[in-house]
C-alpha positions as CSV (number, residue, x, y, z in Angstrom):
1,M,2.1,1.2,36.2
2,Q,0.0,3.9,34.5
3,L,3.6,5.0,33.1
4,L,4.8,1.9,31.8
5,T,1.3,1.4,30.1
6,L,1.4,4.8,28.4
7,L,4.8,4.5,27.6
8,A,4.0,1.3,26.3
9,L,1.3,2.3,23.9
10,A,3.6,5.2,22.8
11,G,5.9,2.6,21.7
12,A,3.4,0.8,19.8
13,V,2.1,3.7,17.8
14,Q,5.7,5.0,16.9
15,A,6.4,1.3,15.8
16,H,3.3,0.9,13.3
17,Y,2.7,4.2,10.6
18,R,1.1,5.1,8.0
19,F,1.3,6.1,4.3
20,S,0.2,10.0,4.1
21,K,2.3,12.2,1.5
22,L,3.2,12.2,-2.3
23,I,6.3,12.9,-3.5
24,I,6.5,13.7,-7.5
25,N,9.1,15.1,-9.6
26,G,11.3,15.0,-6.2
27,Q,8.3,17.5,-4.3
28,Q,6.8,16.3,-1.6
29,D,3.8,17.1,0.1
30,A,3.8,20.0,2.0
31,A,0.9,18.6,4.2
32,E,-0.6,15.1,4.8
33,W,-3.8,14.3,3.2
34,T,-3.3,16.9,0.3
35,S,-4.1,14.1,-2.3
36,V,-4.4,10.7,0.0
37,R,-7.4,10.1,1.6
38,M,-7.2,10.4,5.1
39,T,-6.9,6.4,6.7
40,K,-8.7,5.3,9.5
41,N,-5.3,4.9,11.5
42,Y,-4.3,8.8,11.3
43,Q,-3.7,8.7,15.0
44,S,-3.0,4.8,15.5
45,N,-0.8,4.1,13.0
46,G,-2.7,0.4,13.2
47,G,-3.0,-1.6,10.7
48,V,-5.8,-3.8,8.7
49,T,-5.6,-7.2,9.8
50,D,-9.1,-9.2,8.2
51,V,-8.2,-9.2,4.8
52,N,-12.3,-9.6,4.4
53,S,-13.4,-6.5,5.3
54,P,-14.0,-3.4,3.1
55,D,-11.4,-1.2,4.9
56,M,-8.9,-3.5,2.7
57,R,-9.4,-0.9,-0.7
58,C,-8.4,2.7,1.3
59,Y,-8.7,2.4,5.3
60,Q,-10.0,5.9,4.5
61,M,-11.6,7.8,7.6
62,R,-13.1,10.8,5.1
63,A,-13.1,11.4,1.5
64,G,-10.6,12.8,-0.5
65,T,-10.0,16.4,-1.0
66,G,-7.2,17.2,-3.7
67,T,-5.6,15.0,-7.2
68,A,-2.5,15.0,-8.4
69,T,-1.0,15.5,-11.5
70,I,2.1,13.0,-12.7
71,A,2.9,11.6,-16.1
72,A,2.6,7.7,-17.1
73,G,6.1,6.3,-16.9
74,E,7.5,9.1,-14.1
75,V,7.6,7.8,-11.0
76,L,5.4,8.1,-7.8
77,G,6.5,8.1,-4.5
78,F,4.4,7.4,-1.0
79,V,6.2,9.0,2.4
80,A,6.1,6.7,5.2
81,N,5.4,8.0,8.2
82,A,8.2,7.6,10.7
83,A,9.1,4.9,8.2
84,V,7.9,1.2,7.3
85,T,9.3,-0.5,10.5
86,H,7.6,-4.1,10.1
87,F,9.1,-6.0,7.5
88,G,7.2,-7.7,4.4
89,P,6.6,-6.9,0.7
90,V,5.2,-3.5,-0.4
91,Q,3.2,-3.6,-3.0
92,F,1.6,-0.9,-5.5
93,Y,-2.3,-0.9,-6.9
94,M,-4.1,1.4,-9.2
95,A,-8.1,1.6,-10.5
96,K,-9.2,3.8,-12.8
97,V,-12.3,6.0,-11.7
98,P,-14.8,6.2,-14.6
99,E,-15.2,9.3,-15.7
100,S,-18.9,10.2,-14.8
101,A,-17.3,9.1,-11.0
102,D,-16.5,12.4,-8.6
103,I,-12.3,10.8,-7.4
104,N,-13.0,12.8,-4.2
105,T,-16.1,10.0,-3.4
106,W,-15.6,7.1,-5.8
107,D,-15.8,4.0,-4.0
108,P,-13.6,1.6,-5.7
109,A,-15.6,-1.8,-5.0
110,G,-15.7,-4.8,-7.3
111,N,-12.7,-6.1,-9.6
112,V,-11.5,-3.0,-10.7
113,W,-7.8,-3.4,-9.7
114,F,-4.2,-4.1,-11.0
115,K,-0.8,-4.5,-9.6
116,I,1.8,-2.0,-10.9
117,G,4.0,-3.0,-8.7
118,S,5.8,-5.5,-6.0
119,I,9.0,-4.5,-3.3
120,T,9.0,-8.1,-1.9
121,A,11.7,-10.5,-0.6
122,V,14.9,-11.0,-2.2
123,P,17.0,-14.1,-1.1
124,P,18.8,-15.1,1.1
125,M,15.5,-15.4,3.0
126,G,15.3,-13.9,6.3
127,S,13.2,-10.9,8.4
128,S,15.9,-7.6,8.0
129,E,16.5,-5.5,5.3
130,A,18.8,-7.8,3.4
131,T,15.4,-9.6,2.3
132,W,13.2,-7.0,2.3
133,P,14.2,-3.8,0.7
134,A,11.3,-1.5,1.5
135,Y,11.6,-2.8,5.2
136,N,13.0,0.7,7.3
137,K,12.5,2.5,4.5
138,K,11.3,6.4,4.8
139,T,9.4,6.4,1.1
140,V,9.1,4.4,-1.1
141,E,8.5,4.0,-4.9
142,V,6.3,2.8,-8.3
143,T,6.5,3.7,-11.4
144,I,3.5,4.5,-13.4
145,P,3.8,2.0,-16.6
146,K,3.8,4.2,-19.8
147,N,0.8,2.6,-21.9
148,V,-1.5,2.9,-18.3
149,P,-4.6,5.4,-20.1
150,S,-4.7,8.6,-19.4
151,G,-7.1,10.0,-16.8
152,K,-7.8,9.6,-13.3
153,Y,-6.8,6.8,-11.0
154,L,-6.5,5.6,-7.3
155,V,-3.5,4.5,-6.6
156,R,-3.0,1.9,-3.4
157,V,0.2,1.7,-1.7
158,E,0.4,-1.3,0.4
159,S,2.6,-2.6,3.5
160,I,2.3,-6.3,4.6
161,A,3.7,-6.5,7.9
162,L,5.0,-10.1,8.2
163,H,6.7,-9.9,11.7
164,Q,3.4,-10.9,13.7
165,A,2.1,-13.7,11.0
166,Q,3.3,-17.1,12.3
167,S,-0.3,-17.5,12.4
168,V,-3.5,-17.0,9.7
169,G,-4.9,-14.0,10.9
170,G,-1.7,-12.0,11.9
171,A,-0.4,-10.3,9.1
172,Q,-0.7,-6.4,9.0
173,M,-1.7,-4.0,6.2
174,Y,-0.8,-0.5,6.4
175,L,-2.4,1.0,3.5
176,S,-3.4,4.5,1.7
177,C,-4.9,5.4,-1.5
178,A,-3.6,8.6,-3.3
179,Q,-5.4,10.7,-5.9
180,V,-4.0,10.9,-9.3
181,E,-4.4,12.3,-12.5
182,V,-2.4,10.4,-14.6
183,T,-1.0,12.3,-18.2
184,G,0.4,11.4,-21.6
185,G,-0.5,8.1,-21.4
186,G,-1.3,5.0,-23.3
187,S,-3.3,2.6,-25.2
188,G,-2.7,-0.2,-23.0
189,T,-5.1,-3.0,-21.1
190,P,-4.6,-3.2,-17.2
191,G,-5.1,-6.3,-15.3
192,P,-6.0,-8.9,-14.6
193,L,-8.2,-7.4,-12.5
194,V,-9.0,-8.1,-9.0
195,A,-11.1,-6.4,-6.2
196,F,-10.3,-5.8,-2.3
197,P,-11.4,-7.4,-0.2
198,G,-11.4,-10.5,-2.5
199,A,-7.9,-10.4,-3.6
200,Y,-6.5,-12.0,-0.6
201,K,-7.4,-15.2,1.2
202,P,-6.8,-15.2,4.9
203,T,-4.6,-18.9,4.2
204,D,-2.1,-17.2,2.0
205,P,1.4,-18.0,1.7
206,G,2.3,-14.4,1.5
207,L,0.6,-13.6,4.4
208,V,2.1,-15.8,7.2
209,W,5.2,-16.1,7.8
210,S,7.7,-18.4,9.9
211,Y,10.9,-17.7,11.7
212,Y,12.1,-21.3,12.6
213,P,12.2,-22.6,10.2
214,V,12.7,-20.4,8.2
215,P,11.1,-20.1,4.8
216,T,13.5,-21.0,1.2
217,S,11.4,-18.5,-0.5
218,Y,8.1,-16.0,-1.1
219,T,5.3,-15.4,-2.7
220,A,3.8,-12.0,-2.0
221,P,-0.2,-12.2,-2.2
222,G,-2.2,-10.8,-5.0
223,P,-1.3,-11.1,-8.7
224,A,1.1,-10.8,-11.6
225,V,2.7,-6.9,-12.1
226,W,1.0,-5.3,-15.0
227,T,4.2,-3.3,-16.3
228,G,2.3,-1.9,-19.4
């Protein structure tokens, strides 16, 4: 019985995941948590289930230690360890670090986040890779908007797992925040700006999933994507 319990726990951990490395210009971070703030699930790989928790910001366990450099208009990749093993959308947000703040310790509270990407459902609706393009992928990518102003930012990746979301509170959020400095930016005004927690409500349709009857459409939670 003890062996079966250990195997079950091991399987549960393997079924979850974390985002702990970046890919810039095809180059992957050599080690985890190089320019990504270490998250509380660094061992368990578990997700956040309470959308009203401050963990919805960055789920971080400790302050950041490094900052990556990326040009506006370039593609930023996140590595999923070991893969995005639950179906659902993957979304990306940015928050500009105030010039007077230390990027390693800045707390992105309040209306500072804007959405820059959403890998969401494509018809026909279902729970397979045909509907969810990020499902089972080892990496997910987003383009830094060309007109985003230069400066230091947190980039938040968020995978919303819907496999147990048949009732309110069942969705699981796997997320982390990377620290980046954007160069060659523009003069855009990103928005709308939202807060975490606050951007999502437990009852948002995008946080609930029905296996039967299968939905005819799906809209991911949060604001519209700012494309710059």
